[in-house]
C-alpha positions as CSV (number, residue, x, y, z in Angstrom):
1,X,6.5,-13.4,-5.9
2,X,8.5,-12.0,-3.1
3,X,7.3,-11.4,0.5
4,X,8.5,-9.2,3.2
5,X,7.3,-9.6,6.7
6,X,7.7,-7.0,9.4
7,X,6.6,-7.9,12.8
8,X,5.2,-5.5,15.4
9,X,3.2,-5.8,18.7
10,X,-0.5,-5.7,18.8
11,X,-2.5,-6.5,21.9
12,X,0.6,-8.0,23.6
13,X,1.2,-10.3,20.6
14,X,3.3,-10.1,17.5
15,X,1.5,-9.8,14.2
16,X,3.2,-9.7,10.9
17,X,2.8,-7.0,8.3
18,X,3.3,-8.6,4.9
19,X,3.8,-7.4,1.5
20,X,4.0,-9.7,-1.5
21,X,4.3,-8.8,-5.2
22,X,2.5,-10.2,-8.1
23,X,2.9,-9.0,-11.7
24,X,-0.4,-8.9,-13.7
25,X,0.2,-8.1,-17.3
26,X,1.6,-4.5,-17.3
27,X,0.8,-3.9,-13.6
28,X,2.8,-4.8,-10.5
29,X,0.5,-5.6,-7.6
30,X,1.8,-5.1,-4.0
31,X,-0.5,-7.2,-1.9
32,X,-0.4,-5.8,1.7
33,X,-1.6,-7.6,4.8
34,X,-1.7,-6.7,8.5
35,X,-1.4,-3.3,10.1
36,X,-0.1,-0.3,8.1
37,X,1.1,2.0,10.9
38,X,4.1,3.7,12.4
39,X,6.0,0.4,12.7
40,X,5.5,-0.7,9.1
41,X,5.0,2.5,7.1
42,X,8.7,3.3,6.5
43,X,9.4,-0.2,5.3
44,X,6.4,0.0,2.9
45,X,7.6,3.3,1.6
46,X,11.0,1.8,0.8
47,X,9.4,-1.2,-0.9
48,X,7.2,1.1,-3.0
49,X,10.2,3.2,-4.0
50,X,12.1,0.1,-5.1
51,X,9.1,-1.2,-7.2
52,X,8.5,2.2,-8.8
53,X,11.8,1.7,-10.6
54,X,10.9,-1.9,-11.7
55,X,9.7,-0.8,-15.1
56,X,6.0,-1.4,-14.7
57,X,3.8,1.5,-16.0
58,X,1.2,0.8,-13.3
59,X,1.7,-0.1,-9.6
60,X,-1.4,-1.3,-7.6
61,X,-1.4,-1.4,-3.8
62,X,-3.9,-4.0,-2.7
63,X,-5.3,-3.0,0.7
64,X,-7.9,-5.8,0.9
65,X,-6.0,-7.7,3.6
66,X,-4.9,-4.6,5.6
67,X,-6.5,-4.9,9.0
68,X,-5.6,-1.4,10.4
69,X,-4.2,1.8,9.0
70,X,-3.4,5.0,10.9
71,X,-2.3,8.5,9.7
72,X,1.3,7.3,9.2
73,X,0.0,4.7,6.8
74,X,-2.0,7.2,4.9
75,X,1.0,9.5,4.8
76,X,3.2,6.8,3.2
77,X,0.5,6.1,0.6
78,X,0.2,9.8,-0.3
79,X,4.0,10.1,-0.6
80,X,4.0,7.0,-2.8
81,X,1.4,8.6,-5.0
82,X,3.6,11.8,-5.3
83,X,6.7,9.7,-6.1
84,X,4.8,7.6,-8.7
85,X,3.5,10.7,-10.5
86,X,7.0,12.2,-10.5
87,X,8.3,9.0,-12.2
88,X,5.5,8.7,-14.7
89,X,4.0,5.6,-13.0
90,X,0.3,5.2,-12.4
91,X,-0.4,4.2,-8.8
92,X,-3.8,2.9,-7.8
93,X,-5.3,1.3,-4.8
94,X,-7.5,-1.7,-4.4
95,X,-9.7,-0.6,-1.5
96,X,-9.4,-2.1,1.9
97,X,-12.0,-3.1,4.5
98,X,-14.4,-0.4,5.8
99,X,-12.2,0.5,8.8
100,X,-9.2,1.2,6.4
101,X,-11.4,3.0,3.9
102,X,-12.7,5.2,6.7
103,X,-9.2,6.9,7.0
104,X,-9.5,8.0,3.4
105,X,-13.1,9.1,3.8
106,X,-12.5,11.1,7.0
107,X,-9.4,12.9,5.5
108,X,-11.0,13.5,2.1
109,X,-8.2,11.7,0.3
110,X,-10.1,8.8,-1.3
111,X,-10.4,10.6,-4.7
112,X,-6.6,11.1,-4.9
113,X,-6.2,7.4,-5.8
114,X,-7.5,5.6,-8.8
115,X,-9.0,2.1,-8.7
116,X,-7.1,-0.6,-10.6
117,X,-8.2,-1.3,-14.1
118,X,-8.8,-4.9,-13.3
119,X,-8.9,-7.2,-10.3
C-alpha cells in the first residue's frame, strides 16, 4: 500500500488530502481522504493516470473518507473516467458522504460512474 499526502489550508489550518492504494483481487482501490478540490485535484489526476497503466482491469476510487469535493474534484473524476474508458479499464466509485454525493446529484453525473462490484 502506498500513500500520498498533499497538504492544503482549511479554516486557517493545514489538512492533508491522502490517497492510498489497495489491491483487491483484480481491482485496484484508491482510497481517498480529505478534501478533493483545486489544491488536490491535479495530483489526484496524475495518480489515477499512473494507476490506469498498472495492469488492473478495474480501478475503484473510494470516496467514503472524502470530506469535501468541489467542481474541480468532479472534473478530475470525469477526466479519469474518460481516460479509463480509452485504456479499456473499468473505473467505478465507492460513494462518498452526502455532501460529496450532492455534487454528483446536482450536476446529473452520478450515473456516469458504476459502483464497485464488491466492497
